[in-house]
C-alpha positions as CSV (number, residue, x, y, z in Angstrom):
1,X,209.4,80.4,116.5
2,X,211.3,79.1,113.6
3,X,212.7,75.6,113.1
4,X,216.2,76.4,114.4
5,X,214.9,78.1,117.5
6,X,212.7,75.0,118.3
7,X,215.7,72.7,117.9
8,X,217.8,74.9,120.2
9,X,215.0,75.2,122.7
10,X,214.5,71.5,122.8
11,X,218.1,70.8,123.3
12,X,218.3,73.3,126.1
13,X,215.2,71.8,127.8
14,X,216.8,68.4,127.5
15,X,220.0,69.5,129.1
16,X,222.2,68.2,126.3
17,X,225.0,70.7,126.9
18,X,226.9,72.6,124.2
19,X,226.7,72.0,120.5
20,X,230.1,70.9,119.1
21,X,230.5,71.6,115.4
22,X,231.7,73.3,112.3
23,X,229.0,75.4,110.6
24,X,228.2,76.3,107.0
25,X,225.7,78.2,105.0
26,X,222.7,76.1,106.1
27,X,223.8,76.5,109.8
28,X,223.5,80.3,110.1
29,X,219.9,80.3,111.4
30,X,220.7,77.4,113.8
31,X,223.7,79.2,115.2
32,X,221.5,82.3,115.8
33,X,218.9,80.1,117.4
34,X,221.4,78.7,119.8
35,X,222.7,82.1,120.7
36,X,219.2,83.4,121.3
37,X,218.2,80.6,123.7
38,X,221.6,80.3,125.4
39,X,223.0,77.1,124.0
40,X,226.8,77.3,123.8
41,X,228.5,76.5,120.5
42,X,232.0,75.1,120.5
43,X,233.8,75.5,117.2
44,X,235.9,72.4,116.5
45,X,238.7,72.5,113.9
46,X,236.9,70.0,111.7
47,X,233.6,68.2,111.8
48,X,235.0,64.8,112.7
49,X,236.8,66.0,115.9
50,X,233.8,68.1,116.9
51,X,231.7,64.9,116.6
52,X,234.1,63.1,118.9
53,X,233.7,65.9,121.4
54,X,230.0,65.3,121.3
55,X,230.5,61.6,121.8
56,X,232.6,62.2,124.8
57,X,230.0,64.5,126.2
58,X,227.5,61.7,125.9
59,X,229.8,59.3,127.6
60,X,230.2,61.7,130.6
61,X,226.7,63.0,131.0
62,X,224.6,60.0,129.8
63,X,222.6,62.5,127.7
64,X,223.0,62.9,124.0
65,X,226.0,65.0,122.9
66,X,225.2,67.3,120.0
67,X,227.3,67.7,116.9
68,X,226.7,70.0,113.9
69,X,228.1,70.0,110.4
70,X,227.2,71.7,107.2
71,X,226.1,69.9,104.0
72,X,228.3,67.9,101.5
73,X,231.9,67.5,102.8
74,X,230.8,68.6,106.2
75,X,228.4,65.8,106.6
76,X,230.8,63.2,105.1
77,X,233.5,64.3,107.6
78,X,231.0,63.8,110.4
79,X,230.2,60.2,109.5
80,X,233.2,58.7,111.4
81,X,232.3,60.3,114.7
82,X,228.7,59.2,114.3
83,X,229.9,55.6,113.6
84,X,232.1,55.8,116.6
85,X,229.1,56.7,118.8
86,X,227.1,54.0,117.2
87,X,229.5,51.2,118.1
88,X,230.5,52.8,121.4
89,X,226.8,52.7,122.4
90,X,226.8,56.4,123.2
91,X,223.8,58.8,122.8
92,X,224.3,61.5,120.2
93,X,222.3,63.9,118.1
94,X,224.1,64.8,114.9
95,X,222.7,67.6,112.8
96,X,223.8,68.4,109.3
97,X,222.7,71.2,107.1
98,X,221.3,70.4,103.6
99,X,220.5,72.1,100.4
100,X,217.0,73.6,100.1
101,X,214.3,71.1,99.3
102,X,213.4,72.7,96.0
103,X,216.8,71.8,94.5
104,X,217.4,68.5,96.2
105,X,215.8,66.3,93.4
106,X,218.1,67.7,90.7
107,X,221.0,69.7,92.1
108,X,224.3,68.0,92.5
109,X,226.9,70.4,93.9
110,X,227.8,69.4,97.4
111,X,224.7,67.2,97.6
112,X,224.8,63.7,99.1
113,X,221.9,61.6,100.3
114,X,222.4,62.1,104.0
115,X,219.7,59.6,105.0
116,X,221.4,56.9,103.0
117,X,224.8,58.1,104.3
118,X,224.0,58.0,108.0
119,X,221.4,55.2,108.2
120,X,223.9,52.3,108.5
121,X,225.6,54.0,111.5
122,X,222.6,55.7,113.2
123,X,219.6,54.5,115.1
124,X,217.3,57.0,113.4
125,X,217.6,59.4,110.5
126,X,215.1,62.2,109.7
127,X,214.7,65.7,108.3
128,X,213.5,68.4,110.6
129,X,210.6,70.1,108.8
130,X,208.3,72.9,110.0
131,X,205.2,70.6,110.2
132,X,207.0,67.9,112.3
133,X,209.9,69.6,114.1
134,X,208.6,69.1,117.6
135,X,207.7,65.5,117.0
136,X,211.0,64.7,115.3
137,X,213.1,66.2,118.1
138,X,211.1,64.3,120.8
139,X,211.7,61.1,118.9
140,X,215.4,61.9,118.3
141,X,216.0,62.4,122.1
142,X,214.1,59.2,123.0
143,X,215.8,57.0,120.4
144,X,219.3,58.2,121.1
145,X,218.9,57.4,124.8
146,X,217.0,54.1,124.6
147,X,218.9,50.9,125.0
148,X,221.3,50.4,123.4
149,X,222.1,54.1,123.3
150,X,223.5,55.6,120.1
151,X,223.4,58.4,117.6
152,X,220.5,59.8,115.5
153,X,221.1,62.0,112.5
154,X,218.9,65.0,111.5
155,X,219.1,66.9,108.3
156,X,218.1,70.5,108.2
157,X,217.3,71.8,104.7
158,X,218.3,75.4,104.1
159,X,214.7,76.5,103.4
160,X,213.4,74.9,106.6
161,X,215.9,76.2,109.2
162,X,214.5,79.7,109.2
163,X,210.9,78.7,108.5
164,X,208.1,79.3,111.0
165,X,207.3,76.2,113.0
166,X,203.9,74.6,112.6
167,X,204.6,71.9,115.1
168,X,206.0,73.9,118.0
169,X,205.3,71.5,120.9
170,X,208.4,71.0,123.0
171,X,207.6,68.0,125.1
172,X,210.5,65.9,126.3
173,X,210.3,62.1,126.4
174,X,210.5,60.3,129.7
175,X,213.9,59.6,131.1
176,X,215.3,57.3,133.8
177,X,214.9,53.7,134.6
178,X,211.6,52.0,133.8
179,X,210.7,49.7,136.7
180,X,209.0,46.5,135.6
181,X,209.3,42.8,135.8
182,X,212.2,40.8,134.4
183,X,212.0,38.4,131.5
184,X,213.9,35.2,132.0
185,X,214.6,33.0,128.9
186,X,216.1,29.5,129.2
187,X,215.4,25.9,130.3
188,X,216.5,26.5,133.9
189,X,216.5,29.4,136.3
190,X,219.6,31.6,136.7
191,X,219.4,31.0,140.5
192,X,219.8,27.3,139.9
193,X,222.7,27.7,137.6
194,X,224.5,30.0,140.1
195,X,223.9,27.6,143.0
196,X,225.6,24.8,141.1
197,X,228.7,26.9,140.3
198,X,231.9,26.5,142.2
199,X,233.9,29.2,140.4
200,X,231.4,31.8,139.1
201,X,232.7,34.9,137.3
202,X,231.1,38.2,136.6
203,X,232.0,40.0,133.3
204,X,230.4,43.4,133.3
205,X,230.3,45.9,130.5
206,X,229.0,49.2,129.0
207,X,225.3,48.7,130.0
208,X,226.2,47.9,133.6
209,X,228.2,51.2,133.7
210,X,225.4,53.2,132.1
211,X,223.0,51.7,134.6
212,X,225.2,52.6,137.6
213,X,225.0,48.9,138.6
214,X,228.4,48.8,140.4
215,X,227.1,48.4,143.9
216,X,224.7,45.7,142.9
217,X,227.5,43.8,141.0
218,X,229.7,43.9,144.1
219,X,226.9,42.7,146.4
220,X,226.2,39.8,144.1
221,X,229.9,38.9,143.7
222,X,230.5,38.9,147.4
223,X,227.4,36.8,148.1
224,X,228.3,34.1,145.6
225,X,232.1,34.4,145.6
226,X,232.3,35.5,142.0
227,X,235.5,36.9,140.5
228,X,234.9,40.2,138.7
229,X,236.3,41.1,135.3
230,X,235.6,44.5,133.5
231,X,235.2,45.3,129.9
232,X,237.4,48.3,129.0
233,X,234.8,51.0,128.5
234,X,233.1,50.0,131.8
235,X,236.2,50.4,134.0
236,X,235.5,52.2,137.2
237,X,232.0,50.8,137.7
238,X,233.6,48.4,140.2
239,X,236.6,49.5,142.3
240,X,239.7,47.7,141.1
241,X,241.2,47.3,144.6
242,X,238.4,44.9,145.7
243,X,239.8,41.5,146.5
244,X,237.5,39.8,143.9
245,X,238.5,42.1,141.1
246,X,240.6,40.2,138.5
247,X,241.3,42.6,135.7
248,X,240.1,43.9,132.4
249,X,239.4,41.7,129.4
250,X,240.9,42.1,125.9
251,X,243.5,44.7,126.8
252,X,247.1,44.1,127.7
253,X,247.9,40.7,129.3
254,X,245.2,39.3,127.1
255,X,246.1,35.6,127.1
256,X,246.4,35.6,130.9
257,X,242.9,37.3,131.2
258,X,241.3,34.8,128.8
259,X,242.9,31.9,130.7
260,X,241.4,33.2,133.9
261,X,237.9,33.7,132.4
262,X,238.1,30.2,130.9
263,X,238.8,28.8,134.3
264,X,235.4,29.8,135.5
265,X,232.6,27.2,135.5
266,X,229.9,29.9,135.1
267,X,230.1,33.3,133.5
268,X,227.5,36.0,134.3
269,X,227.7,38.6,131.5
270,X,226.2,41.6,133.2
271,X,225.5,44.5,130.8
272,X,228.4,43.1,128.7
273,X,228.3,44.2,125.0
274,X,230.3,41.9,122.7
275,X,231.1,45.0,120.6
276,X,234.1,45.4,122.8
277,X,235.5,42.0,122.1
278,X,238.8,42.2,120.2
279,X,239.4,38.4,120.3
280,X,236.8,35.8,119.5
281,X,234.7,34.5,122.4
282,X,236.4,31.2,123.5
283,X,234.6,30.5,126.8
284,X,233.1,27.0,126.9
285,X,231.5,27.3,130.3
286,X,227.8,28.1,130.8
287,X,226.9,31.8,130.3
288,X,224.1,33.8,131.8
289,X,223.2,37.0,129.8
290,X,221.9,39.8,132.0
291,X,221.1,43.0,130.2
292,X,218.4,45.4,129.2
293,X,218.3,43.9,125.7
294,X,218.2,40.2,124.6
295,X,221.3,38.4,123.4
296,X,220.5,38.9,119.8
297,X,224.1,39.3,118.7
298,X,224.8,35.7,119.5
299,X,228.6,36.4,119.5
300,X,228.5,34.3,122.6
301,X,226.0,31.6,123.4
302,X,223.9,32.0,126.6
303,X,221.7,29.3,127.8
304,X,219.9,31.7,130.2
305,X,218.9,35.3,129.6
306,X,217.7,37.8,132.2
307,X,216.3,40.8,130.3
308,X,215.4,44.0,132.1
309,X,216.9,47.0,133.9
310,X,220.4,45.8,134.9
311,X,220.4,47.2,138.5
312,X,217.1,45.5,139.2
313,X,218.1,42.3,137.6
314,X,221.3,41.9,139.6
315,X,219.6,43.0,142.8
316,X,216.8,40.5,142.4
317,X,219.3,37.7,141.8
318,X,221.2,38.6,144.9
319,X,218.1,38.6,147.0
320,X,217.1,35.2,145.8
321,X,220.4,33.5,146.5
322,X,222.1,32.2,149.7
323,X,225.7,32.9,150.4
324,X,228.2,30.5,148.8
325,X,232.0,30.2,148.8
326,X,232.8,30.5,145.1
327,X,236.4,31.5,144.2
328,X,239.2,31.0,146.7
329,X,240.6,34.5,147.2
330,X,244.1,33.1,147.2
331,X,243.5,32.0,143.6
332,X,242.4,35.5,142.7
333,X,245.4,37.0,144.5
334,X,247.7,34.7,142.6
335,X,246.2,35.8,139.3
336,X,246.4,39.5,140.2
337,X,250.1,39.0,141.0
338,X,250.6,37.3,137.7
339,X,248.7,40.0,136.0
340,X,251.0,42.7,137.5
341,X,254.1,40.8,136.4
342,X,252.7,40.4,132.9
343,X,251.9,44.1,132.7
344,X,255.6,44.9,133.3
345,X,256.8,42.2,130.9
346,X,259.4,43.5,128.4
347,X,260.5,46.5,130.4
348,X,263.9,47.8,129.2
349,X,266.3,49.1,131.8
350,X,267.7,52.6,131.4
351,X,264.9,54.0,129.3
352,X,261.3,54.9,129.9
353,X,258.8,52.2,129.0
354,X,255.1,52.6,128.2
355,X,254.0,50.9,131.4
356,X,256.3,53.3,133.3
357,X,254.3,56.3,131.9
358,X,251.0,54.9,133.1
359,X,252.3,54.0,136.5
360,X,254.0,57.3,137.0
361,X,250.8,59.2,135.9
362,X,248.6,57.1,138.3
363,X,250.8,58.1,141.2
364,X,250.8,61.8,140.4
365,X,247.4,62.9,139.0
366,X,244.4,63.6,141.2
367,X,242.5,60.5,142.3
368,X,239.3,61.8,140.7
369,X,240.9,62.8,137.4
370,X,239.2,62.1,134.1
371,X,241.5,60.2,131.8
372,X,241.1,59.8,128.0
373,X,243.0,57.4,125.9
374,X,243.5,57.1,122.2
375,X,243.7,54.0,120.0
376,X,247.0,52.1,119.7
377,X,249.4,50.0,121.7
378,X,249.3,52.4,124.6
379,X,245.5,52.0,124.9
380,X,245.9,48.3,125.6
381,X,248.2,49.1,128.5
382,X,246.1,52.0,129.8
383,X,243.0,49.8,129.5
384,X,244.6,47.2,131.8
385,X,246.7,49.3,134.0
386,X,244.8,52.5,134.8
387,X,242.6,52.4,137.8
388,X,239.8,55.0,137.5
389,X,238.2,56.3,140.7
390,X,234.7,55.7,139.4
391,X,232.5,55.2,136.3
392,X,233.0,57.6,133.4
393,X,236.4,58.5,134.7
394,X,238.3,56.7,131.9
395,X,237.0,57.5,128.4
396,X,238.0,55.4,125.4
397,X,236.5,54.2,122.2
398,X,236.5,50.4,122.0
399,X,233.6,49.8,119.6
400,X,234.7,51.4,116.4
401,X,238.0,52.3,118.0
402,X,238.8,55.4,116.0
403,X,242.2,57.0,116.3
404,X,242.1,60.6,117.2
405,X,239.5,60.2,119.9
406,X,241.5,61.1,123.0
407,X,242.3,64.8,122.5
408,X,238.7,65.8,121.5
409,X,237.4,63.7,124.4
410,X,239.7,65.5,126.8
411,X,238.5,68.9,125.6
412,X,234.9,67.9,126.1
413,X,235.7,66.4,129.5
414,X,237.3,69.7,130.7
415,X,234.3,71.7,129.5
416,X,232.0,69.2,131.2
417,X,234.0,69.2,134.5
418,X,236.2,72.4,134.6
419,X,237.4,71.9,138.2
420,X,238.5,68.3,137.5
421,X,242.0,67.4,136.3
422,X,241.9,65.9,132.8
423,X,244.7,63.8,131.4
424,X,244.9,62.8,127.7
425,X,246.9,59.8,126.7
426,X,247.7,59.6,123.0
427,X,250.2,58.3,120.5
428,X,252.2,60.5,118.1
429,X,250.1,59.0,115.3
430,X,246.8,59.7,116.9
431,X,247.8,63.3,117.9
432,X,248.9,64.0,114.3
433,X,245.4,63.4,113.2
434,X,243.8,66.0,115.5
435,X,246.5,68.3,116.9
436,X,244.8,71.4,115.5
437,X,242.3,71.0,118.3
438,X,245.1,72.0,120.8
439,X,244.4,75.6,119.6
440,X,240.8,75.2,120.6
441,X,241.8,74.0,124.0
442,X,244.2,77.0,124.5
443,X,241.6,79.5,123.3
444,X,239.1,78.2,125.8
445,X,241.6,78.1,128.6
446,X,241.3,74.4,129.2
447,X,244.3,73.3,131.2
448,X,244.4,69.7,130.1
449,X,247.6,67.7,130.1
450,X,248.3,65.7,127.0
451,X,250.8,62.9,127.4
452,X,252.1,61.7,124.0
453,X,253.7,58.3,123.7
454,X,256.6,59.2,121.4
455,X,257.8,56.1,119.5
456,X,257.6,57.5,115.9
457,X,255.5,54.7,114.5
458,X,252.1,53.2,114.0
459,X,253.1,50.5,116.5
460,X,250.1,48.2,116.3
461,X,250.6,47.8,112.5
462,X,254.4,47.8,112.7
463,X,254.2,44.9,115.1
464,X,252.1,42.9,112.6
465,X,254.7,43.7,109.9
466,X,257.5,42.5,112.2
467,X,255.6,39.3,113.0
468,X,255.5,38.5,109.2
469,X,259.2,39.6,108.9
470,X,258.1,42.5,106.7
471,X,259.9,45.9,106.6
472,X,258.3,48.8,108.4
473,X,256.6,50.2,105.3
474,X,254.1,53.0,105.7
475,X,254.1,52.8,109.5
476,X,256.9,55.3,110.4
477,X,255.9,58.7,111.9
478,X,258.5,61.4,111.4
479,X,259.4,63.1,114.6
480,X,257.7,66.4,115.3
481,X,259.2,69.0,117.6
482,X,256.7,68.7,120.4
483,X,257.6,71.9,122.1
484,X,257.4,74.0,119.0
485,X,254.2,72.4,117.9
486,X,252.6,73.1,121.3
487,X,253.8,76.7,121.2
488,X,252.4,77.2,117.8
489,X,249.0,76.2,119.2
490,X,249.4,78.6,122.2
491,X,250.1,75.6,124.5
492,X,253.1,74.8,126.7
493,X,255.2,71.8,125.6
494,X,258.0,69.7,127.0
495,X,259.7,66.4,126.1
496,X,260.6,64.0,128.9
497,X,262.7,60.9,128.9
498,X,262.6,59.8,132.6
499,X,259.9,59.0,135.1
500,X,261.1,61.7,137.4
501,X,260.8,64.4,134.6
502,X,257.3,63.0,133.7
503,X,256.1,63.2,137.3
504,X,257.3,66.8,137.6
505,X,255.6,67.8,134.4
506,X,252.3,66.1,135.4
507,X,252.5,67.6,138.8
508,X,253.1,71.1,137.6
509,X,250.5,73.8,137.8
510,X,250.0,75.2,134.3
511,X,246.8,77.1,135.1
512,X,244.5,77.4,132.1
513,X,247.2,76.7,129.5
514,X,247.2,73.2,128.0
515,X,250.5,71.3,128.5
516,X,251.7,68.8,125.9
517,X,254.1,66.3,127.4
518,X,256.1,64.3,124.8
519,X,257.1,61.1,126.7
520,X,259.9,59.5,124.8
521,X,259.5,55.8,125.2
522,X,261.1,52.6,124.0
523,X,258.7,50.6,121.9
524,X,260.5,47.3,122.8
525,X,258.1,46.6,125.6
526,X,255.3,46.6,123.1
527,X,257.1,43.8,121.3
528,X,257.1,41.6,124.4
529,X,253.6,42.5,125.3
530,X,251.9,42.1,122.0
């Protein structure tokens, strides 16, 4: 067995799924190793988008997504996707080819120090060598999945990838939840603080979603009368039609949501990662931190920390508490009505508005659809307004928040769940960065539907220019013929200007051919919203 075959065999044994990448000279042996052991390879149109596909795979599966690049410009192109996974707390194994070890000390053509390049945005960096290949792969899998999950980066020098393995042990690290006692830090017990609260609020986040702690969160909320607020990447962990659900933090209707959170007299941050905060933490009420890692970020202060498996921690608290009244449901209902009104604020009659696109899509697509959203003004509305049917049904980047995420993520989602409807929301700016991947979707027969918010601008930046009374300099996107662009990529394309036309397009059966829907919207609602 050579090094490449061992890497491929380990990935297959771990069930990491396909490798997404763009190969080069040092990748030839690895591609052959993948072919021989039956690991699929998906050829992205550039390393960065392939890496975003791998990230989305990690979001969906909970296992590391795998990305491949070549050396030099291939590895530098991959950095953004690795950084995205790092701040989105998503497991990933990124592999980059490298020049042979004999020439590394002195050769310069296409040579960068990959360890130095990836170390700031990776949990672990290493080279896979013949005498330690098995050990490195085992560590890479364990580190990527350990709390907080994230990417590892492996370099594969050209003279190693085809070399015979001296360390050929394929032993997978343990997986699943480790059951052990909880650690409580603070001057008082969390149970005492909860019993004293009249208006407790639960803010749950990425770790709660990754721990599948939704049922436990609902049970605790119902027992103590806690209002429930989601972080954007964790949406779907708790059903949003529950009476106690009060919305999503730091998306659209932001001021209203922060006012509601500030109205609580106790906030339980359950698996909440402050990496998702767009606005500074302004809550002055007591906070209890409940997560599998301590509150070392200190972006918010917590007088009490409960550290351990999230599901166990929440269940243990629930068992130790008596029922209490908590929030008056009428207060939550009033807030929800205000939230819906705020979501529609700024609608312009006679044209299609961004909120109309989201509402129309929600009413047409399958209830179990997987939805991806890009970065921009539309993401803030999707993040507040979309109601996913469960966890991992709405994919977004909200840590690094890199534009261009949504289309690669939708491609990965359709490969992961081919029988599930996949809808991609993106802006014309975000699509312009990655639209070549439409050709990949078409060649693979992935019948995704791509809804493009057509406003011909980088709206988030243009709004900031408007606020300062500056001209729209460098923020205007020239209009592209959506239909012709889609056709050039072997996709179907249509431009719609009404909700009826949008509903018909989303409800149409396009089989295995991707459909690009240009939704022509008025950006004036964004002005009122943001």
